[in-house]
N, C-alpha and C positions, 0 to 999 in steps of 0.2 A: 266343258268340264269345269267344275268349281275350283277356285284357288284354295290353297291350304287354309287360309284364314277366313273362309266363307262357308256357309251352309245354305243350300238352295239359292246360291247367288247373292245372299245377303251377308253383310259384315257380321262377324261374330262379336259378342260382347266379351269384355275382358274376363268374365267369370266362366266362359265356355272354352272348350277345346274342340279340335276338329272331329268330325264324325268318324274319320279313319282311326284316330287315337282312341275314341270311345269304343268303337267296335273291337279294337285290339285289347280292350280292358285297361287302357292307359289313361283315358280321359275322365273328366268329371261331368256328370250330367248337369245341364243347366238347372234342373229341378233341385239338385243338392244345394244350390245357392239361392233358391227362391224363397221369399218370405211366406208365400202362400202354401207351401208343401206341408202336409200334415206329418208330424213326427212319427217315425217308425213305419211308414207305409208308402206305397206308390200312388197316393191319392192327394188331392189338394182342393182348394176352393173352386178352381176352374173345372176340375175333373174328379168330382167326389166318387164316381163309379170306377175310377182307375185312370191314371195318366197313360195316354197312348204311347206305345213303344217308339213311334217316330219322334216324339218329343223327348222321352227319356233318353234316347240314344243320340240326341242332338241332330237328327236328320231333318227336323223342322224346328226353326227358331220360334219360340213362343212369344213373339212381339206383337201379336194381333190376335183377336178372338178367332177361334176355329169351330164354328157351329157344326161343320161337316164332320168333325171329330167328336161330336156330342159334348162340346164344352157347354157349361152352364154359365150364364152371365158374360161379363166382359173383362174378367180378371186376366191379366197377362203376367209374364215373368217380371218380378220386382226383386232387386237385390235385397237379400235378408239384412236387416238392421241388427247389429249385435246387441243393442239395448232393448230389443223387443223379443218376446218368446217366439220360438219357431211355430209357424202355422197360424199366426195372427193375421187376420184380413186387414191389410193396410188401410183400406178406405172405409172401414167401419168406425163411426165416430165414438163408439164405446170402448175402442181399443186404447191401450196406454200410449201416451205420446200424441194422440190425435188432437 
């Protein structure tokens, strides 16, 4: 059984809460704090067709690419920078601040 501060046996990032809290409607999805999430949708650069529920609900920590979940490319969770617009791809050289 995973400890309260772990998801799938991995340590949680400070921006995440436990999957139990998220399931109870008390937690914050890791996607809500990710630079790559597209504003106003449950899509992002890694999952343009829709972010899988297992990631939205913090049941899977998005710290590695997941091709089996139909991820495109190698983008993973990256803490959103307050000085960049939401949804900007951090490794795109045309982005501000690059």
